[in-house]
mmCIF file of the N, C-alpha and C atoms, coordinates in Angstrom:
data_MODEL
# 
_entry.id   MODEL 
# 
loop_
_atom_site.group_PDB 
_atom_site.id 
_atom_site.type_symbol 
_atom_site.label_atom_id 
_atom_site.label_alt_id 
_atom_site.label_comp_id 
_atom_site.label_asym_id 
_atom_site.label_entity_id 
_atom_site.label_seq_id 
_atom_site.pdbx_PDB_ins_code 
_atom_site.Cartn_x 
_atom_site.Cartn_y 
_atom_site.Cartn_z 
_atom_site.occupancy 
_atom_site.B_iso_or_equiv 
_atom_site.pdbx_formal_charge 
_atom_site.auth_seq_id 
_atom_site.auth_comp_id 
_atom_site.auth_asym_id 
_atom_site.auth_atom_id 
_atom_site.pdbx_PDB_model_num 
ATOM 1   N N  . THR A 1 1  ? 133.152 -99.198  -140.087 1.00 0.00 ? 1  THR A N  1 
ATOM 2   C CA . THR A 1 1  ? 134.211 -100.154 -140.375 1.00 0.00 ? 1  THR A CA 1 
ATOM 3   C C  . THR A 1 1  ? 135.587 -99.617  -139.990 1.00 0.00 ? 1  THR A C  1 
ATOM 4   N N  . HIS A 1 2  ? 135.661 -98.329  -139.592 1.00 0.00 ? 2  HIS A N  1 
ATOM 5   C CA . HIS A 1 2  ? 136.964 -97.735  -139.283 1.00 0.00 ? 2  HIS A CA 1 
ATOM 6   C C  . HIS A 1 2  ? 137.174 -97.481  -137.795 1.00 0.00 ? 2  HIS A C  1 
ATOM 7   N N  . ALA A 1 3  ? 136.092 -97.508  -137.021 1.00 0.00 ? 3  ALA A N  1 
ATOM 8   C CA . ALA A 1 3  ? 136.219 -97.177  -135.609 1.00 0.00 ? 3  ALA A CA 1 
ATOM 9   C C  . ALA A 1 3  ? 135.115 -97.864  -134.813 1.00 0.00 ? 3  ALA A C  1 
ATOM 10  N N  . VAL A 1 4  ? 135.343 -97.885  -133.502 1.00 0.00 ? 4  VAL A N  1 
ATOM 11  C CA . VAL A 1 4  ? 134.346 -98.402  -132.572 1.00 0.00 ? 4  VAL A CA 1 
ATOM 12  C C  . VAL A 1 4  ? 133.911 -97.224  -131.711 1.00 0.00 ? 4  VAL A C  1 
ATOM 13  N N  . MET A 1 5  ? 132.598 -97.019  -131.619 1.00 0.00 ? 5  MET A N  1 
ATOM 14  C CA . MET A 1 5  ? 132.070 -95.901  -130.836 1.00 0.00 ? 5  MET A CA 1 
ATOM 15  C C  . MET A 1 5  ? 131.321 -96.447  -129.632 1.00 0.00 ? 5  MET A C  1 
ATOM 16  N N  . HIS A 1 6  ? 131.504 -95.762  -128.495 1.00 0.00 ? 6  HIS A N  1 
ATOM 17  C CA . HIS A 1 6  ? 130.835 -96.141  -127.256 1.00 0.00 ? 6  HIS A CA 1 
ATOM 18  C C  . HIS A 1 6  ? 130.051 -94.932  -126.766 1.00 0.00 ? 6  HIS A C  1 
ATOM 19  N N  . TYR A 1 7  ? 128.753 -95.116  -126.593 1.00 0.00 ? 7  TYR A N  1 
ATOM 20  C CA . TYR A 1 7  ? 127.882 -94.050  -126.113 1.00 0.00 ? 7  TYR A CA 1 
ATOM 21  C C  . TYR A 1 7  ? 127.528 -94.322  -124.657 1.00 0.00 ? 7  TYR A C  1 
ATOM 22  N N  . CYS A 1 8  ? 127.737 -93.336  -123.804 1.00 0.00 ? 8  CYS A N  1 
ATOM 23  C CA . CYS A 1 8  ? 127.370 -93.440  -122.393 1.00 0.00 ? 8  CYS A CA 1 
ATOM 24  C C  . CYS A 1 8  ? 126.729 -92.112  -121.998 1.00 0.00 ? 8  CYS A C  1 
ATOM 25  N N  . GLY A 1 9  ? 125.402 -92.073  -122.018 1.00 0.00 ? 9  GLY A N  1 
ATOM 26  C CA . GLY A 1 9  ? 124.709 -90.816  -121.739 1.00 0.00 ? 9  GLY A CA 1 
ATOM 27  C C  . GLY A 1 9  ? 124.965 -89.839  -122.859 1.00 0.00 ? 9  GLY A C  1 
ATOM 28  N N  . SER A 1 10 ? 125.554 -88.706  -122.505 1.00 0.00 ? 10 SER A N  1 
ATOM 29  C CA . SER A 1 10 ? 125.859 -87.706  -123.524 1.00 0.00 ? 10 SER A CA 1 
ATOM 30  C C  . SER A 1 10 ? 127.319 -87.785  -123.986 1.00 0.00 ? 10 SER A C  1 
ATOM 31  N N  . GLU A 1 11 ? 128.101 -88.683  -123.380 1.00 0.00 ? 11 GLU A N  1 
ATOM 32  C CA . GLU A 1 11 ? 129.505 -88.834  -123.756 1.00 0.00 ? 11 GLU A CA 1 
ATOM 33  C C  . GLU A 1 11 ? 129.654 -89.868  -124.868 1.00 0.00 ? 11 GLU A C  1 
ATOM 34  N N  . VAL A 1 12 ? 130.571 -89.589  -125.775 1.00 0.00 ? 12 VAL A N  1 
ATOM 35  C CA . VAL A 1 12 ? 130.849 -90.508  -126.878 1.00 0.00 ? 12 VAL A CA 1 
ATOM 36  C C  . VAL A 1 12 ? 132.351 -90.724  -126.950 1.00 0.00 ? 12 VAL A C  1 
ATOM 37  N N  . ASP A 1 13 ? 132.759 -92.003  -126.915 1.00 0.00 ? 13 ASP A N  1 
ATOM 38  C CA . ASP A 1 13 ? 134.166 -92.357  -127.088 1.00 0.00 ? 13 ASP A CA 1 
ATOM 39  C C  . ASP A 1 13 ? 134.322 -93.037  -128.435 1.00 0.00 ? 13 ASP A C  1 
ATOM 40  N N  . CYS A 1 14 ? 135.378 -92.651  -129.146 1.00 0.00 ? 14 CYS A N  1 
ATOM 41  C CA . CYS A 1 14 ? 135.628 -93.231  -130.461 1.00 0.00 ? 14 CYS A CA 1 
ATOM 42  C C  . CYS A 1 14 ? 137.056 -93.781  -130.487 1.00 0.00 ? 14 CYS A C  1 
ATOM 43  N N  . LEU A 1 15 ? 137.181 -95.080  -130.771 1.00 0.00 ? 15 LEU A N  1 
ATOM 44  C CA . LEU A 1 15 ? 138.491 -95.717  -130.871 1.00 0.00 ? 15 LEU A CA 1 
ATOM 45  C C  . LEU A 1 15 ? 138.704 -96.223  -132.288 1.00 0.00 ? 15 LEU A C  1 
ATOM 46  N N  . PRO A 1 16 ? 139.883 -95.988  -132.831 1.00 0.00 ? 16 PRO A N  1 
ATOM 47  C CA . PRO A 1 16 ? 140.177 -96.589  -134.140 1.00 0.00 ? 16 PRO A CA 1 
ATOM 48  C C  . PRO A 1 16 ? 140.104 -98.111  -134.035 1.00 0.00 ? 16 PRO A C  1 
ATOM 49  N N  . LEU A 1 17 ? 139.688 -98.753  -135.076 1.00 0.00 ? 17 LEU A N  1 
ATOM 50  C CA . LEU A 1 17 ? 139.481 -100.199 -135.066 1.00 0.00 ? 17 LEU A CA 1 
ATOM 51  C C  . LEU A 1 17 ? 140.758 -100.961 -134.717 1.00 0.00 ? 17 LEU A C  1 
ATOM 52  N N  . GLU A 1 18 ? 141.910 -100.493 -135.192 1.00 0.00 ? 18 GLU A N  1 
ATOM 53  C CA . GLU A 1 18 ? 143.177 -101.169 -134.906 1.00 0.00 ? 18 GLU A CA 1 
ATOM 54  C C  . GLU A 1 18 ? 143.475 -101.152 -133.409 1.00 0.00 ? 18 GLU A C  1 
ATOM 55  N N  . ARG A 1 19 ? 143.258 -99.998  -132.774 1.00 0.00 ? 19 ARG A N  1 
ATOM 56  C CA . ARG A 1 19 ? 143.529 -99.891  -131.334 1.00 0.00 ? 19 ARG A CA 1 
ATOM 57  C C  . ARG A 1 19 ? 142.551 -100.763 -130.546 1.00 0.00 ? 19 ARG A C  1 
ATOM 58  N N  . TRP A 1 20 ? 141.284 -100.775 -130.958 1.00 0.00 ? 20 TRP A N  1 
ATOM 59  C CA . TRP A 1 20 ? 140.289 -101.600 -130.268 1.00 0.00 ? 20 TRP A CA 1 
ATOM 60  C C  . TRP A 1 20 ? 140.673 -103.081 -130.352 1.00 0.00 ? 20 TRP A C  1 
ATOM 61  N N  . GLU A 1 21 ? 141.118 -103.533 -131.535 1.00 0.00 ? 21 GLU A N  1 
ATOM 62  C CA . GLU A 1 21 ? 141.528 -104.927 -131.695 1.00 0.00 ? 21 GLU A CA 1 
ATOM 63  C C  . GLU A 1 21 ? 142.745 -105.251 -130.831 1.00 0.00 ? 21 GLU A C  1 
ATOM 64  N N  . GLN A 1 22 ? 143.682 -104.298 -130.740 1.00 0.00 ? 22 GLN A N  1 
ATOM 65  C CA . GLN A 1 22 ? 144.870 -104.508 -129.909 1.00 0.00 ? 22 GLN A CA 1 
ATOM 66  C C  . GLN A 1 22 ? 144.463 -104.619 -128.434 1.00 0.00 ? 22 GLN A C  1 
ATOM 67  N N  . GLU A 1 23 ? 143.591 -103.740 -127.967 1.00 0.00 ? 23 GLU A N  1 
ATOM 68  C CA . GLU A 1 23 ? 143.141 -103.791 -126.582 1.00 0.00 ? 23 GLU A CA 1 
ATOM 69  C C  . GLU A 1 23 ? 142.355 -105.074 -126.312 1.00 0.00 ? 23 GLU A C  1 
ATOM 70  N N  . TYR A 1 24 ? 141.596 -105.527 -127.293 1.00 0.00 ? 24 TYR A N  1 
ATOM 71  C CA . TYR A 1 24 ? 140.868 -106.776 -127.145 1.00 0.00 ? 24 TYR A CA 1 
ATOM 72  C C  . TYR A 1 24 ? 141.833 -107.941 -126.987 1.00 0.00 ? 24 TYR A C  1 
ATOM 73  N N  . GLN A 1 25 ? 142.910 -107.970 -127.756 1.00 0.00 ? 25 GLN A N  1 
ATOM 74  C CA . GLN A 1 25 ? 143.910 -109.027 -127.638 1.00 0.00 ? 25 GLN A CA 1 
ATOM 75  C C  . GLN A 1 25 ? 144.590 -108.990 -126.273 1.00 0.00 ? 25 GLN A C  1 
ATOM 76  N N  . TYR A 1 26 ? 144.888 -107.778 -125.772 1.00 0.00 ? 26 TYR A N  1 
ATOM 77  C CA . TYR A 1 26 ? 145.468 -107.651 -124.435 1.00 0.00 ? 26 TYR A CA 1 
ATOM 78  C C  . TYR A 1 26 ? 144.508 -108.212 -123.390 1.00 0.00 ? 26 TYR A C  1 
ATOM 79  N N  . HIS A 1 27 ? 143.240 -107.898 -123.541 1.00 0.00 ? 27 HIS A N  1 
ATOM 80  C CA . HIS A 1 27 ? 142.224 -108.384 -122.607 1.00 0.00 ? 27 HIS A CA 1 
ATOM 81  C C  . HIS A 1 27 ? 142.174 -109.911 -122.622 1.00 0.00 ? 27 HIS A C  1 
ATOM 82  N N  . ARG A 1 28 ? 142.205 -110.522 -123.790 1.00 0.00 ? 28 ARG A N  1 
ATOM 83  C CA . ARG A 1 28 ? 142.184 -111.983 -123.898 1.00 0.00 ? 28 ARG A CA 1 
ATOM 84  C C  . ARG A 1 28 ? 143.422 -112.607 -123.238 1.00 0.00 ? 28 ARG A C  1 
ATOM 85  N N  . LYS A 1 29 ? 144.591 -111.962 -123.424 1.00 0.00 ? 29 LYS A N  1 
ATOM 86  C CA . LYS A 1 29 ? 145.816 -112.481 -122.815 1.00 0.00 ? 29 LYS A CA 1 
ATOM 87  C C  . LYS A 1 29 ? 145.748 -112.383 -121.291 1.00 0.00 ? 29 LYS A C  1 
ATOM 88  N N  . LEU A 1 30 ? 145.196 -111.290 -120.776 1.00 0.00 ? 30 LEU A N  1 
ATOM 89  C CA . LEU A 1 30 ? 145.066 -111.138 -119.329 1.00 0.00 ? 30 LEU A CA 1 
ATOM 90  C C  . LEU A 1 30 ? 144.153 -112.209 -118.741 1.00 0.00 ? 30 LEU A C  1 
ATOM 91  N N  . LEU A 1 31 ? 143.086 -112.541 -119.443 1.00 0.00 ? 31 LEU A N  1 
ATOM 92  C CA . LEU A 1 31 ? 142.142 -113.539 -118.930 1.00 0.00 ? 31 LEU A CA 1 
ATOM 93  C C  . LEU A 1 31 ? 142.728 -114.944 -118.914 1.00 0.00 ? 31 LEU A C  1 
ATOM 94  N N  . ARG A 1 32 ? 143.815 -115.166 -119.607 1.00 0.00 ? 32 ARG A N  1 
ATOM 95  C CA . ARG A 1 32 ? 144.481 -116.471 -119.569 1.00 0.00 ? 32 ARG A CA 1 
ATOM 96  C C  . ARG A 1 32 ? 145.312 -116.645 -118.291 1.00 0.00 ? 32 ARG A C  1 
ATOM 97  N N  . ILE A 1 33 ? 145.613 -115.537 -117.615 1.00 0.00 ? 33 ILE A N  1 
ATOM 98  C CA . ILE A 1 33 ? 146.352 -115.594 -116.354 1.00 0.00 ? 33 ILE A CA 1 
ATOM 99  C C  . ILE A 1 33 ? 145.359 -116.021 -115.267 1.00 0.00 ? 33 ILE A C  1 
ATOM 100 N N  . PRO A 1 34 ? 145.664 -117.071 -114.516 1.00 0.00 ? 34 PRO A N  1 
ATOM 101 C CA . PRO A 1 34 ? 144.698 -117.613 -113.553 1.00 0.00 ? 34 PRO A CA 1 
ATOM 102 C C  . PRO A 1 34 ? 144.150 -116.596 -112.553 1.00 0.00 ? 34 PRO A C  1 
ATOM 103 N N  . VAL A 1 35 ? 144.973 -115.677 -112.081 1.00 0.00 ? 35 VAL A N  1 
ATOM 104 C CA . VAL A 1 35 ? 144.495 -114.695 -111.100 1.00 0.00 ? 35 VAL A CA 1 
ATOM 105 C C  . VAL A 1 35 ? 143.332 -113.890 -111.668 1.00 0.00 ? 35 VAL A C  1 
ATOM 106 N N  . PHE A 1 36 ? 143.449 -113.475 -112.911 1.00 0.00 ? 36 PHE A N  1 
ATOM 107 C CA . PHE A 1 36 ? 142.390 -112.679 -113.519 1.00 0.00 ? 36 PHE A CA 1 
ATOM 108 C C  . PHE A 1 36 ? 141.209 -113.550 -113.955 1.00 0.00 ? 36 PHE A C  1 
ATOM 109 N N  . ALA A 1 37 ? 141.495 -114.763 -114.397 1.00 0.00 ? 37 ALA A N  1 
ATOM 110 C CA . ALA A 1 37 ? 140.427 -115.649 -114.856 1.00 0.00 ? 37 ALA A CA 1 
ATOM 111 C C  . ALA A 1 37 ? 139.524 -116.085 -113.701 1.00 0.00 ? 37 ALA A C  1 
ATOM 112 N N  . LEU A 1 38 ? 140.109 -116.285 -112.521 1.00 0.00 ? 38 LEU A N  1 
ATOM 113 C CA . LEU A 1 38 ? 139.358 -116.788 -111.376 1.00 0.00 ? 38 LEU A CA 1 
ATOM 114 C C  . LEU A 1 38 ? 138.922 -115.702 -110.403 1.00 0.00 ? 38 LEU A C  1 
ATOM 115 N N  . PHE A 1 39 ? 139.161 -114.431 -110.747 1.00 0.00 ? 39 PHE A N  1 
ATOM 116 C CA . PHE A 1 39 ? 138.899 -113.337 -109.815 1.00 0.00 ? 39 PHE A CA 1 
ATOM 117 C C  . PHE A 1 39 ? 137.453 -113.297 -109.350 1.00 0.00 ? 39 PHE A C  1 
ATOM 118 N N  . ARG A 1 40 ? 136.487 -113.439 -110.258 1.00 0.00 ? 40 ARG A N  1 
ATOM 119 C CA . ARG A 1 40 ? 135.077 -113.352 -109.873 1.00 0.00 ? 40 ARG A CA 1 
ATOM 120 C C  . ARG A 1 40 ? 134.690 -114.462 -108.899 1.00 0.00 ? 40 ARG A C  1 
ATOM 121 N N  . LYS A 1 41 ? 135.194 -115.671 -109.140 1.00 0.00 ? 41 LYS A N  1 
ATOM 122 C CA . LYS A 1 41 ? 134.902 -116.778 -108.222 1.00 0.00 ? 41 LYS A CA 1 
ATOM 123 C C  . LYS A 1 41 ? 135.527 -116.525 -106.863 1.00 0.00 ? 41 LYS A C  1 
ATOM 124 N N  . TRP A 1 42 ? 136.776 -116.075 -106.847 1.00 0.00 ? 42 TRP A N  1 
ATOM 125 C CA . TRP A 1 42 ? 137.457 -115.814 -105.589 1.00 0.00 ? 42 TRP A CA 1 
ATOM 126 C C  . TRP A 1 42 ? 136.767 -114.706 -104.814 1.00 0.00 ? 42 TRP A C  1 
ATOM 127 N N  . LYS A 1 43 ? 136.362 -113.658 -105.519 1.00 0.00 ? 43 LYS A N  1 
ATOM 128 C CA . LYS A 1 43 ? 135.718 -112.532 -104.838 1.00 0.00 ? 43 LYS A CA 1 
ATOM 129 C C  . LYS A 1 43 ? 134.393 -112.983 -104.227 1.00 0.00 ? 43 LYS A C  1 
ATOM 130 N N  . ALA A 1 44 ? 133.603 -113.727 -104.992 1.00 0.00 ? 44 ALA A N  1 
ATOM 131 C CA . ALA A 1 44 ? 132.321 -114.205 -104.472 1.00 0.00 ? 44 ALA A CA 1 
ATOM 132 C C  . ALA A 1 44 ? 132.542 -115.094 -103.245 1.00 0.00 ? 44 ALA A C  1 
ATOM 133 N N  . PHE A 1 45 ? 133.540 -115.957 -103.285 1.00 0.00 ? 45 PHE A N  1 
ATOM 134 C CA . PHE A 1 45 ? 133.836 -116.822 -102.143 1.00 0.00 ? 45 PHE A CA 1 
ATOM 135 C C  . PHE A 1 45 ? 134.262 -116.013 -100.937 1.00 0.00 ? 45 PHE A C  1 
ATOM 136 N N  . ARG A 1 46 ? 135.115 -115.025 -101.143 1.00 0.00 ? 46 ARG A N  1 
ATOM 137 C CA . ARG A 1 46 ? 135.588 -114.206 -100.016 1.00 0.00 ? 46 ARG A CA 1 
ATOM 138 C C  . ARG A 1 46 ? 134.457 -113.426 -99.371  1.00 0.00 ? 46 ARG A C  1 
ATOM 139 N N  . VAL A 1 47 ? 133.555 -112.876 -100.182 1.00 0.00 ? 47 VAL A N  1 
ATOM 140 C CA . VAL A 1 47 ? 132.408 -112.138 -99.644  1.00 0.00 ? 47 VAL A CA 1 
ATOM 141 C C  . VAL A 1 47 ? 131.514 -113.091 -98.855  1.00 0.00 ? 47 VAL A C  1 
ATOM 142 N N  . TRP A 1 48 ? 131.251 -114.285 -99.405  1.00 0.00 ? 48 TRP A N  1 
ATOM 143 C CA . TRP A 1 48 ? 130.428 -115.273 -98.715  1.00 0.00 ? 48 TRP A CA 1 
ATOM 144 C C  . TRP A 1 48 ? 131.065 -115.663 -97.382  1.00 0.00 ? 48 TRP A C  1 
ATOM 145 N N  . ARG A 1 49 ? 132.355 -115.932 -97.412  1.00 0.00 ? 49 ARG A N  1 
ATOM 146 C CA . ARG A 1 49 ? 133.063 -116.344 -96.201  1.00 0.00 ? 49 ARG A CA 1 
ATOM 147 C C  . ARG A 1 49 ? 133.036 -115.255 -95.137  1.00 0.00 ? 49 ARG A C  1 
ATOM 148 N N  . ALA A 1 50 ? 133.240 -114.013 -95.538  1.00 0.00 ? 50 ALA A N  1 
ATOM 149 C CA . ALA A 1 50 ? 133.199 -112.904 -94.584  1.00 0.00 ? 50 ALA A CA 1 
ATOM 150 C C  . ALA A 1 50 ? 131.807 -112.778 -93.970  1.00 0.00 ? 50 ALA A C  1 
ATOM 151 N N  . ASN A 1 51 ? 130.770 -112.948 -94.773  1.00 0.00 ? 51 ASN A N  1 
ATOM 152 C CA . ASN A 1 51 ? 129.404 -112.868 -94.246  1.00 0.00 ? 51 ASN A CA 1 
ATOM 153 C C  . ASN A 1 51 ? 129.113 -113.993 -93.266  1.00 0.00 ? 51 ASN A C  1 
ATOM 154 N N  . VAL A 1 52 ? 129.570 -115.208 -93.564  1.00 0.00 ? 52 VAL A N  1 
ATOM 155 C CA . VAL A 1 52 ? 129.356 -116.340 -92.656  1.00 0.00 ? 52 VAL A CA 1 
ATOM 156 C C  . VAL A 1 52 ? 130.066 -116.083 -91.336  1.00 0.00 ? 52 VAL A C  1 
ATOM 157 N N  . CYS A 1 53 ? 131.296 -115.634 -91.396  1.00 0.00 ? 53 CYS A N  1 
ATOM 158 C CA . CYS A 1 53 ? 132.044 -115.348 -90.163  1.00 0.00 ? 53 CYS A CA 1 
ATOM 159 C C  . CYS A 1 53 ? 131.361 -114.255 -89.356  1.00 0.00 ? 53 CYS A C  1 
ATOM 160 N N  . TYR A 1 54 ? 130.908 -113.217 -90.010  1.00 0.00 ? 54 TYR A N  1 
ATOM 161 C CA . TYR A 1 54 ? 130.241 -112.113 -89.311  1.00 0.00 ? 54 TYR A CA 1 
ATOM 162 C C  . TYR A 1 54 ? 128.968 -112.602 -88.624  1.00 0.00 ? 54 TYR A C  1 
ATOM 163 N N  . LYS A 1 55 ? 128.178 -113.417 -89.319  1.00 0.00 ? 55 LYS A N  1 
ATOM 164 C CA . LYS A 1 55 ? 126.932 -113.926 -88.727  1.00 0.00 ? 55 LYS A CA 1 
ATOM 165 C C  . LYS A 1 55 ? 127.217 -114.833 -87.534  1.00 0.00 ? 55 LYS A C  1 
ATOM 166 N N  . LYS A 1 56 ? 128.248 -115.670 -87.621  1.00 0.00 ? 56 LYS A N  1 
ATOM 167 C CA . LYS A 1 56 ? 128.596 -116.539 -86.498  1.00 0.00 ? 56 LYS A CA 1 
ATOM 168 C C  . LYS A 1 56 ? 129.019 -115.724 -85.282  1.00 0.00 ? 56 LYS A C  1 
ATOM 169 N N  . ILE A 1 57 ? 129.849 -114.732 -85.502  1.00 0.00 ? 57 ILE A N  1 
ATOM 170 C CA . ILE A 1 57 ? 130.319 -113.893 -84.396  1.00 0.00 ? 57 ILE A CA 1 
ATOM 171 C C  . ILE A 1 57 ? 129.157 -113.123 -83.795  1.00 0.00 ? 57 ILE A C  1 
ATOM 172 N N  . SER A 1 58 ? 128.273 -112.599 -84.619  1.00 0.00 ? 58 SER A N  1 
ATOM 173 C CA . SER A 1 58 ? 127.113 -111.862 -84.118  1.00 0.00 ? 58 SER A CA 1 
ATOM 174 C C  . SER A 1 58 ? 126.207 -112.760 -83.290  1.00 0.00 ? 58 SER A C  1 
ATOM 175 N N  . LYS A 1 59 ? 125.991 -113.987 -83.751  1.00 0.00 ? 59 LYS A N  1 
ATOM 176 C CA . LYS A 1 59 ? 125.143 -114.931 -83.023  1.00 0.00 ? 59 LYS A CA 1 
ATOM 177 C C  . LYS A 1 59 ? 125.765 -115.274 -81.666  1.00 0.00 ? 59 LYS A C  1 
ATOM 178 N N  . CYS A 1 60 ? 127.056 -115.522 -81.632  1.00 0.00 ? 60 CYS A N  1 
ATOM 179 C CA . CYS A 1 60 ? 127.737 -115.825 -80.372  1.00 0.00 ? 60 CYS A CA 1 
ATOM 180 C C  . CYS A 1 60 ? 127.704 -114.626 -79.428  1.00 0.00 ? 60 CYS A C  1 
ATOM 181 N N  . ARG A 1 61 ? 127.920 -113.444 -79.942  1.00 0.00 ? 61 ARG A N  1 
ATOM 182 C CA . ARG A 1 61 ? 127.899 -112.239 -79.129  1.00 0.00 ? 61 ARG A CA 1 
ATOM 183 C C  . ARG A 1 61 ? 126.522 -112.047 -78.499  1.00 0.00 ? 61 ARG A C  1 
ATOM 184 N N  . ARG A 1 62 ? 125.470 -112.220 -79.302  1.00 0.00 ? 62 ARG A N  1 
ATOM 185 C CA . ARG A 1 62 ? 124.104 -112.068 -78.806  1.00 0.00 ? 62 ARG A CA 1 
ATOM 186 C C  . ARG A 1 62 ? 123.793 -113.115 -77.739  1.00 0.00 ? 62 ARG A C  1 
ATOM 187 N N  . SER A 1 63 ? 124.233 -114.349 -77.983  1.00 0.00 ? 63 SER A N  1 
ATOM 188 C CA . SER A 1 63 ? 124.006 -115.427 -77.024  1.00 0.00 ? 63 SER A CA 1 
ATOM 189 C C  . SER A 1 63 ? 124.700 -115.142 -75.706  1.00 0.00 ? 63 SER A C  1 
ATOM 190 N N  . LEU A 1 64 ? 125.925 -114.667 -75.765  1.00 0.00 ? 64 LEU A N  1 
ATOM 191 C CA . LEU A 1 64 ? 126.652 -114.350 -74.532  1.00 0.00 ? 64 LEU A CA 1 
ATOM 192 C C  . LEU A 1 64 ? 125.990 -113.204 -73.776  1.00 0.00 ? 64 LEU A C  1 
ATOM 193 N N  . GLN A 1 65 ? 125.538 -112.189 -74.476  1.00 0.00 ? 65 GLN A N  1 
ATOM 194 C CA . GLN A 1 65 ? 124.888 -111.060 -73.810  1.00 0.00 ? 65 GLN A CA 1 
ATOM 195 C C  . GLN A 1 65 ? 123.586 -111.486 -73.130  1.00 0.00 ? 65 GLN A C  1 
ATOM 196 N N  . GLU A 1 66 ? 122.856 -112.407 -73.741  1.00 0.00 ? 66 GLU A N  1 
ATOM 197 C CA . GLU A 1 66 ? 121.584 -112.847 -73.179  1.00 0.00 ? 66 GLU A CA 1 
ATOM 198 C C  . GLU A 1 66 ? 121.762 -113.844 -72.040  1.00 0.00 ? 66 GLU A C  1 
ATOM 199 N N  . ASN A 1 67 ? 122.792 -114.692 -72.102  1.00 0.00 ? 67 ASN A N  1 
ATOM 200 C CA . ASN A 1 67 ? 122.921 -115.781 -71.136  1.00 0.00 ? 67 ASN A CA 1 
ATOM 201 C C  . ASN A 1 67 ? 123.907 -115.514 -70.000  1.00 0.00 ? 67 ASN A C  1 
ATOM 202 N N  . LEU A 1 68 ? 124.644 -114.468 -70.039  1.00 0.00 ? 68 LEU A N  1 
ATOM 203 C CA . LEU A 1 68 ? 125.566 -114.161 -68.945  1.00 0.00 ? 68 LEU A CA 1 
ATOM 204 C C  . LEU A 1 68 ? 124.891 -113.186 -67.993  1.00 0.00 ? 68 LEU A C  1 
ATOM 205 N N  . PHE A 1 69 ? 123.787 -113.608 -67.410  1.00 0.00 ? 69 PHE A N  1 
ATOM 206 C CA . PHE A 1 69 ? 123.021 -112.735 -66.522  1.00 0.00 ? 69 PHE A CA 1 
ATOM 207 C C  . PHE A 1 69 ? 123.757 -112.434 -65.229  1.00 0.00 ? 69 PHE A C  1 
ATOM 208 N N  . ILE A 1 70 ? 124.749 -113.253 -64.845  1.00 0.00 ? 70 ILE A N  1 
ATOM 209 C CA . ILE A 1 70 ? 125.515 -113.012 -63.623  1.00 0.00 ? 70 ILE A CA 1 
ATOM 210 C C  . ILE A 1 70 ? 126.298 -111.711 -63.752  1.00 0.00 ? 70 ILE A C  1 
ATOM 211 N N  . LEU A 1 71 ? 126.759 -111.417 -64.931  1.00 0.00 ? 71 LEU A N  1 
ATOM 212 C CA . LEU A 1 71 ? 127.565 -110.211 -65.141  1.00 0.00 ? 71 LEU A CA 1 
ATOM 213 C C  . LEU A 1 71 ? 126.722 -108.959 -65.354  1.00 0.00 ? 71 LEU A C  1 
ATOM 214 N N  . ASN A 1 72 ? 125.426 -109.117 -65.577  1.00 0.00 ? 72 ASN A N  1 
ATOM 215 C CA . ASN A 1 72 ? 124.566 -107.956 -65.756  1.00 0.00 ? 72 ASN A CA 1 
ATOM 216 C C  . ASN A 1 72 ? 124.290 -107.306 -64.400  1.00 0.00 ? 72 ASN A C  1 
ATOM 217 N N  . GLU A 1 73 ? 124.096 -106.026 -64.384  1.00 0.00 ? 73 GLU A N  1 
ATOM 218 C CA . GLU A 1 73 ? 123.872 -105.299 -63.117  1.00 0.00 ? 73 GLU A CA 1 
ATOM 219 C C  . GLU A 1 73 ? 122.540 -105.617 -62.513  1.00 0.00 ? 73 GLU A C  1 
# 
C-alpha cells in the first residue's frame, strides 16, 4: 500500500505510491495531446505506406530490367 514494485528479471524497481500516481497523471495528460494519442496509428500507416512504395519501386525496377533487352549486352 506504500509503494509500487516492478520486477524485470533480477532487477527490482520500487516507486513510492505518491510518485507513481503523479507519473500516472502525467501519462494521462500526455495521451490527451493528439500527437501522442494518435502516434500508434500514424506509425502503422507510415510503415505500411513505406512498404507499399518499396514494393512498387521494386516491381517497376524488375520489370525494366527484364524488358529492356535492347540495353542488355
